[in-house]
DSSP file (Angstrom, degrees, kcal/mol; ACC not computed):
  #  RESIDUE AA STRUCTURE BP1 BP2  ACC     N-H-->O    O-->H-N    N-H-->O    O-->H-N    TCO  KAPPA ALPHA  PHI   PSI    X-CA   Y-CA   Z-CA
    1    1 A X     >        0   0    0      0, 0.0     4,-2.5     0, 0.0     5,-0.2   0.000 360.0 360.0 360.0 -44.6  -12.4   -0.3   -3.5
    2    2 A X  H  >  +     0   0    0      1,-0.2     4,-2.7     2,-0.2     5,-0.2   0.883 360.0  52.3 -67.3 -37.5  -12.6   -3.9   -4.3
    3    3 A X  H  > S+     0   0    0      2,-0.2     4,-2.3     1,-0.2    -1,-0.2   0.942 112.9  44.4 -62.9 -46.8  -15.8   -3.7   -6.2
    4    4 A X  H  > S+     0   0    0      2,-0.2     4,-2.4     1,-0.2    -2,-0.2   0.911 114.2  49.9 -63.4 -43.3  -14.6   -0.8   -8.4
    5    5 A X  H  X S+     0   0    0     -4,-2.5     4,-2.5     2,-0.2    -2,-0.2   0.909 110.5  50.4 -62.7 -41.9  -11.2   -2.6   -9.0
    6    6 A X  H  X S+     0   0    0     -4,-2.7     4,-2.5     2,-0.2    -2,-0.2   0.915 110.6  49.1 -62.0 -43.5  -13.1   -5.8   -9.9
    7    7 A X  H  X S+     0   0    0     -4,-2.3     4,-2.6     2,-0.2    -2,-0.2   0.905 111.0  50.4 -62.6 -41.3  -15.3   -3.9  -12.4
    8    8 A X  H  X S+     0   0    0     -4,-2.4     4,-2.0     2,-0.2    -2,-0.2   0.910 110.4  49.8 -63.5 -43.3  -12.2   -2.3  -13.9
    9    9 A X  H  X>S+     0   0    0     -4,-2.5     5,-1.8     1,-0.2     4,-0.9   0.927 113.2  46.3 -60.4 -45.8  -10.5   -5.7  -14.3
   10   10 A X  H  <5S+     0   0    0     -4,-2.5     3,-0.4     1,-0.2    -2,-0.2   0.906 110.6  52.4 -65.1 -41.6  -13.5   -7.1  -16.0
   11   11 A X  H  <5S+     0   0    0     -4,-2.6    -1,-0.2     1,-0.2    -2,-0.2   0.896 119.0  35.3 -61.8 -41.0  -14.0   -4.2  -18.3
   12   12 A X  H  <5S-     0   0    0     -4,-2.0    -1,-0.2     2,-0.2    -2,-0.2   0.468 104.4-130.7 -93.1  -2.9  -10.3   -4.4  -19.5
   13   13 A X  T  <5S+     0   0    0     -4,-0.9     2,-0.3    -3,-0.4    -3,-0.2   0.881  73.4  99.2  54.8  43.2  -10.3   -8.2  -19.3
   14   14 A X  S   <S-     0   0    0     -5,-1.8     2,-0.7    -6,-0.2    -2,-0.2  -0.987  77.3-112.8-153.4 150.5   -7.0   -8.1  -17.4
   15   15 A X        -     0   0    0     -2,-0.3     2,-0.3    -3,-0.1    -9,-0.1  -0.795  33.1-159.1 -89.6 116.2   -6.0   -8.4  -13.7
   16   16 A X        -     0   0    0     -2,-0.7     2,-0.5   -11,-0.2    -7,-0.1  -0.701  19.3-118.3 -92.4 146.3   -4.6   -5.2  -12.4
   17   17 A X        -     0   0    0     -2,-0.3     2,-0.6    18,-0.1    17,-0.1  -0.737  24.9-144.6 -85.2 126.7   -2.3   -5.0   -9.4
   18   18 A X        -     0   0    0     -2,-0.5    18,-2.2    15,-0.1    17,-1.3  -0.829  15.6-169.1 -97.5 124.6   -3.8   -3.0   -6.6
   19   19 A X  E     -a   36   0A   0     -2,-0.6     2,-0.4    16,-0.2    18,-0.2  -0.930   4.6-177.3-114.5 134.1   -1.3   -1.0   -4.5
   20   20 A X  E     -a   37   0A   0     16,-2.5    18,-2.5    -2,-0.4     2,-0.4  -0.997   5.3-172.7-133.0 137.5   -2.3    0.7   -1.2
   21   21 A X  E     +a   38   0A   0     -2,-0.4     2,-0.3    16,-0.2    18,-0.2  -0.985  18.5 147.4-126.8 139.8   -0.2    2.9    1.1
   22   22 A X  E     -a   39   0A   0     16,-2.1    18,-3.2    -2,-0.4    -2,-0.0  -0.981  35.4-153.0-163.1 168.1   -1.2    4.2    4.4
   23   23 A X        +     0   0    0     -2,-0.3    25,-0.3    16,-0.2     2,-0.3   0.360  68.8  53.6-131.5   4.2    0.1    5.1    7.9
   24   24 A X  S >  S-     0   0    0     23,-0.1     3,-2.2    24,-0.1     4,-0.3  -0.865  87.2 -93.4-141.4 173.3   -2.8    4.7   10.4
   25   25 A X  G >  S+     0   0    0      1,-0.3     3,-1.4    -2,-0.3     4,-0.4   0.798 116.9  63.1 -57.8 -32.9   -5.4    2.3   11.7
   26   26 A X  G 3  S+     0   0    0      1,-0.3    -1,-0.3     2,-0.1     4,-0.3   0.619 101.1  54.9 -71.1  -8.0   -8.1    3.6    9.4
   27   27 A X  G <> S+     0   0    0     -3,-2.2     4,-2.6     1,-0.1    -1,-0.3   0.504  79.9  95.8 -96.1  -7.1   -5.9    2.3    6.5
   28   28 A X  H <> S+     0   0    0     -3,-1.4     4,-2.4    -4,-0.3     5,-0.2   0.888  83.1  47.1 -57.0 -48.2   -5.6   -1.3    7.7
   29   29 A X  H  > S+     0   0    0     -4,-0.4     4,-2.0     1,-0.2    -1,-0.2   0.926 113.7  49.2 -61.0 -44.4   -8.4   -2.8    5.7
   30   30 A X  H  > S+     0   0    0     -4,-0.3     4,-1.5     1,-0.2    -1,-0.2   0.926 112.0  48.7 -60.2 -45.6   -7.2   -1.1    2.5
   31   31 A X  H  < S+     0   0    0     -4,-2.6    -1,-0.2     1,-0.2    -2,-0.2   0.884 113.4  46.9 -63.1 -39.7   -3.7   -2.3    3.1
   32   32 A X  H  < S+     0   0    0     -4,-2.4    -1,-0.2    -5,-0.2    -2,-0.2   0.801 112.7  48.9 -74.0 -29.4   -4.8   -5.9    3.8
   33   33 A X  H  < S+     0   0    0     -4,-2.0    -1,-0.2    -5,-0.2    -2,-0.2   0.708  94.2  91.2 -83.9 -20.9   -7.1   -6.0    0.7
   34   34 A X  S  < S-     0   0    0     -4,-1.5     3,-0.3    -5,-0.2   -15,-0.2  -0.304  81.4-126.2 -72.1 157.6   -4.5   -4.7   -1.7
   35   35 A X  S    S+     0   0    0    -17,-1.3     2,-0.4     1,-0.3   -16,-0.2   0.876 107.7  24.6 -67.5 -37.5   -2.3   -6.9   -3.7
   36   36 A X  E    S-a   19   0A   0    -18,-2.2   -16,-2.5     2,-0.0     2,-0.4  -0.958  79.0-175.4-129.8 111.8    0.6   -4.8   -2.4
   37   37 A X  E     -a   20   0A   0     17,-0.5    19,-2.8    -2,-0.4     2,-0.5  -0.904   3.5-167.5-109.3 136.3    0.0   -3.0    0.9
   38   38 A X  E     -ab  21  56A   0    -18,-2.5   -16,-2.1    -2,-0.4     2,-0.6  -0.980  10.3-152.8-127.8 122.2    2.6   -0.6    2.4
   39   39 A X  E     -ab  22  57A   0     17,-3.3    19,-2.6    -2,-0.5     2,-0.4  -0.840  16.1-151.3 -92.1 120.6    2.5    0.7    5.9
   40   40 A X        -     0   0    0    -18,-3.2     8,-0.3    -2,-0.6    21,-0.2  -0.760  20.0-115.0 -93.3 134.4    4.3    4.1    6.1
   41   41 A X        -     0   0    0     19,-0.5    21,-1.0    -2,-0.4     6,-0.2  -0.255  30.5-106.8 -66.9 157.2    5.9    5.1    9.4
   42   42 A X    >   -     0   0    0      4,-3.5     3,-2.5    19,-0.2    -1,-0.1  -0.234  43.3 -90.0 -72.7 171.1    4.6    8.0   11.4
   43   43 A X  T 3  S+     0   0    0      1,-0.3    18,-0.1     2,-0.1    -1,-0.1   0.751 128.5  55.7 -59.6 -25.2    6.6   11.2   11.6
   44   44 A X  T 3  S-     0   0    0      2,-0.1    -1,-0.3     1,-0.0     3,-0.1   0.434 120.8-107.9 -87.0   2.4    8.5   10.0   14.6
   45   45 A X  S <  S+     0   0    0     -3,-2.5    -2,-0.1     1,-0.3     2,-0.1   0.292  81.5 121.1  91.7  -9.4    9.6    6.8   12.7
   46   46 A X        -     0   0    0     -5,-0.1    -4,-3.5     1,-0.0     2,-0.4  -0.425  57.0-128.0 -83.0 163.4    7.3    4.4   14.6
   47   47 A X        -     0   0    0     -6,-0.2    -6,-0.1    -2,-0.1     2,-0.1  -0.870  19.9-111.4-110.6 143.9    4.6    2.3   12.9
   48   48 A X        -     0   0    0     -2,-0.4     2,-0.5    -8,-0.3   -24,-0.1  -0.486  54.5 -91.2 -61.9 143.4    1.0    2.0   13.8
   49   49 A X        +     0   0    0     -2,-0.1     2,-0.3     2,-0.1    -1,-0.1  -0.462  63.7 152.9 -68.2 116.8    0.4   -1.5   15.2
   50   50 A X        -     0   0    0     -2,-0.5     2,-1.2     5,-0.1   -11,-0.1  -0.903  28.4-161.1-144.6 112.9   -0.5   -3.8   12.3
   51   51 A X        +     0   0    0     -2,-0.3     2,-0.3     2,-0.0    -2,-0.1  -0.642  47.9 119.0 -99.2  77.4    0.3   -7.5   12.7
   52   52 A X    >   -     0   0    0     -2,-1.2     3,-1.5     3,-0.2    -2,-0.0  -0.900  47.0-160.4-142.9 109.5    0.2   -8.6    9.0
   53   53 A X  T 3  S+     0   0    0     -2,-0.3    -1,-0.1     1,-0.3    -2,-0.0   0.680  89.9  64.9 -65.5 -18.3    3.3  -10.1    7.5
   54   54 A X  T 3  S+     0   0    0      2,-0.1     2,-0.5   -18,-0.0   -17,-0.5   0.718  84.8  85.4 -77.3 -20.3    1.9   -9.5    3.9
   55   55 A X  S <  S-     0   0    0     -3,-1.5   -17,-0.2   -19,-0.1    -3,-0.2  -0.726  76.6-139.9 -87.3 123.4    2.0   -5.7    4.5
   56   56 A X  E     -b   38   0A   0    -19,-2.8   -17,-3.3    -2,-0.5     2,-0.5  -0.319   9.9-130.3 -75.1 161.7    5.3   -4.2    3.6
   57   57 A X  E     -b   39   0A   0    -19,-0.2   -17,-0.2    -2,-0.1   -19,-0.0  -0.974  16.9-129.7-118.7 127.6    6.9   -1.4    5.7
   58   58 A X        -     0   0    0    -19,-2.6   -17,-0.2    -2,-0.5     7,-0.1  -0.328  11.1-134.2 -69.4 154.8    8.2    1.8    4.1
   59   59 A X  S    S+     0   0    0      6,-0.2     2,-0.3     5,-0.1    -1,-0.1   0.760  84.6  37.8 -81.0 -26.4   11.7    2.9    5.1
   60   60 A X  S    S-     0   0    0      2,-0.1   -19,-0.5     4,-0.1     9,-0.1  -0.886  81.0-114.3-128.5 153.9   10.8    6.6    5.6
   61   61 A X  S >> S-     0   0    0     -2,-0.3     4,-1.1   -21,-0.2     3,-0.6  -0.379  72.6  -2.3 -80.0 164.7    7.9    8.5    7.1
   62   62 A X  H >> S-     0   0    0    -21,-1.0     4,-1.8     1,-0.2     3,-0.7  -0.043 123.7 -16.1  59.7-153.1    5.5   10.8    5.1
   63   63 A X  H 3> S+     0   0    0      1,-0.3     4,-2.9     2,-0.2    -1,-0.2   0.809 134.0  59.0 -57.6 -33.5    5.9   11.7    1.4
   64   64 A X  H <> S+     0   0    0     -3,-0.6     4,-2.6     1,-0.2    -1,-0.3   0.896 106.9  48.1 -64.0 -38.1    9.4   10.4    1.3
   65   65 A X  H <X S+     0   0    0     -4,-1.1     4,-1.9    -3,-0.7    -6,-0.2   0.894 112.7  47.7 -67.6 -40.6    8.2    7.0    2.4
   66   66 A X  H  X S+     0   0    0     -4,-1.8     4,-2.4     2,-0.2     5,-0.2   0.948 114.8  46.3 -63.4 -48.2    5.4    6.9   -0.1
   67   67 A X  H  X S+     0   0    0     -4,-2.9     4,-2.4     1,-0.2    -2,-0.2   0.931 113.8  46.2 -62.7 -48.5    7.7    8.0   -2.9
   68   68 A X  H  X S+     0   0    0     -4,-2.6     4,-2.1    -5,-0.2    -1,-0.2   0.871 112.6  51.7 -65.2 -35.4   10.5    5.5   -2.1
   69   69 A X  H  X S+     0   0    0     -4,-1.9     4,-2.7    -5,-0.2    -1,-0.2   0.928 110.5  46.8 -66.8 -45.2    8.0    2.7   -1.7
   70   70 A X  H  X S+     0   0    0     -4,-2.4     4,-2.3     2,-0.2    -2,-0.2   0.917 112.5  50.5 -63.7 -42.2    6.4    3.3   -5.1
   71   71 A X  H  <>S+     0   0    0     -4,-2.4     5,-3.3    -5,-0.2     4,-0.3   0.900 111.6  48.8 -60.9 -40.2    9.8    3.6   -6.7
   72   72 A X  H ><5S+     0   0    0     -4,-2.1     3,-0.9     3,-0.2    -2,-0.2   0.920 110.5  50.0 -65.1 -44.4   10.8    0.3   -5.1
   73   73 A X  H 3<5S+     0   0    0     -4,-2.7    -2,-0.2     1,-0.2    -1,-0.2   0.895 118.4  38.7 -61.5 -40.6    7.6   -1.4   -6.3
   74   74 A X  T 3<5S-     0   0    0     -4,-2.3    -1,-0.2    -5,-0.2    -2,-0.2   0.336 110.8-120.6 -93.7   7.1    8.1   -0.2   -9.8
   75   75 A X  T < 5 +     0   0    0     -3,-0.9     2,-0.4    -4,-0.3    -3,-0.2   0.898  56.5 158.0  56.0  45.0   11.9   -0.8   -9.8
   76   76 A X      <       0   0    0     -5,-3.3    -1,-0.2    -6,-0.2    -2,-0.1  -0.829 360.0 360.0 -99.9 137.2   12.5    2.9  -10.5
   77   77 A X              0   0    0     -2,-0.4    -1,-0.1    -5,-0.0    -5,-0.1   0.433 360.0 360.0-102.3 360.0   15.9    4.4   -9.6
């Protein structure tokens, strides 16, 4: 992901903000490497264990959590 993002930034000569959302352990590296990482809760409302204060936590599980997080990041009402 980072190599492609770096190439895209260089091609457009601008720094793009990288946003990543995920809900499980296989998403941890992506969440930590993004400029804005969001951990989405599991369907029971619990979070996969990730001890990184830079990674935000979504308020809702599943698609509702993804949607509300993106709206919050982009200040959409």
